[in-house]
C-alpha positions as CSV (number, residue, x, y, z in Angstrom):
1,M,0.0,-0.2,0.0
2,T,2.4,2.6,-1.5
3,G,0.9,6.8,-0.4
4,D,-1.5,5.0,2.7
5,E,0.9,5.3,5.5
6,P,-1.0,7.7,7.8
7,A,-0.1,10.8,8.9
8,I,-0.1,10.3,12.7
9,T,2.1,8.5,14.4
10,L,1.7,7.9,18.4
11,Y,5.0,7.2,20.2
12,R,3.4,5.7,23.4
13,L,4.4,3.0,26.1
14,Q,2.7,-0.6,26.9
15,A,0.0,-0.5,29.4
16,C,0.1,3.7,30.0
17,P,-3.1,5.1,31.2
18,F,-2.4,8.4,28.8
19,C,-1.3,6.3,26.0
20,E,-4.5,4.7,26.1
21,R,-6.4,7.4,26.7
22,V,-5.3,8.7,22.9
23,V,-5.8,6.2,21.7
24,R,-9.1,6.4,22.5
25,V,-9.6,8.8,20.9
26,L,-7.9,8.3,17.7
27,D,-10.4,5.1,17.5
28,E,-12.9,7.2,17.9
29,L,-12.8,9.8,15.4
30,D,-11.6,7.0,13.4
31,L,-7.9,8.1,12.3
32,A,-5.3,6.2,10.7
33,Y,-2.1,6.4,12.9
34,E,1.0,4.4,14.0
35,S,1.4,3.1,17.1
36,R,6.0,3.1,17.9
37,F,6.2,2.3,21.4
38,V,9.1,3.9,23.3
39,E,11.2,2.9,26.1
40,P,10.1,2.1,29.6
41,M,12.6,3.8,31.5
42,H,12.1,7.6,31.2
43,S,16.2,8.4,30.5
44,D,16.0,5.9,27.3
45,R,13.3,7.6,25.5
46,N,16.0,9.6,23.4
47,V,13.4,8.9,20.4
48,V,10.7,10.7,21.8
49,K,12.9,13.5,23.1
50,R,14.1,14.0,19.5
51,I,11.0,14.6,18.3
52,S,9.0,16.7,20.9
53,G,11.4,17.9,23.1
54,K,10.6,15.7,26.3
55,R,11.2,12.3,27.2
56,T,7.5,12.4,27.9
57,A,4.8,9.5,26.6
58,P,3.1,9.8,25.1
59,A,3.6,12.2,21.9
60,V,2.1,12.7,18.8
61,V,3.3,13.4,15.3
62,D,0.6,14.5,12.1
63,D,2.5,14.8,9.4
64,E,-0.8,16.4,7.9
65,T,-0.5,19.1,9.6
66,G,3.0,19.6,10.8
67,V,1.9,19.3,14.9
68,T,4.2,17.3,17.2
69,M,3.2,17.3,21.0
70,S,3.2,15.8,24.1
71,E,0.8,15.6,27.0
72,S,-2.5,13.4,26.9
73,A,-4.7,16.5,27.5
74,N,-2.8,18.5,24.7
75,I,-3.0,15.5,22.4
76,V,-6.7,15.0,22.5
77,D,-7.9,18.2,22.4
78,Y,-5.8,18.8,19.1
79,L,-7.4,15.8,18.1
80,R,-10.7,16.6,18.3
81,N,-10.5,20.7,17.7
82,T,-8.7,19.5,14.4
83,Y,-10.4,16.2,13.4
84,G,-13.9,16.5,15.4
85,D,-16.0,18.4,15.9
86,G,-14.4,20.0,18.7
87,S,-17.0,18.8,21.6
88,E,-15.4,16.3,24.1
89,A,-17.4,13.0,24.1
90,S,-17.9,11.1,26.8
91,E,-14.3,9.1,28.0
92,G,-15.5,6.0,29.7
93,G,-19.1,6.8,30.5
94,A,-21.9,5.0,29.7
95,A,-23.9,6.4,26.4
């Protein structure tokens, strides 16, 4: 599949609730993305530091808009405002 690579790359940790929050919103908005799992040891996350300036996960790179950011709340807001209708859907609640 040439040219069908996802524009969004998510740098994440295994079993990270903040990362899973971003994954839920990506799935909710039906956005294609690539997951890249990063080193669990904070001091070893050099790949994340190179792309976002921080060693925190999650971090997102959106090649479609040129945006790179970290912090799950910021990422969720960005995704909803850019690809959704800007409203906050129920997270984990029953509809």
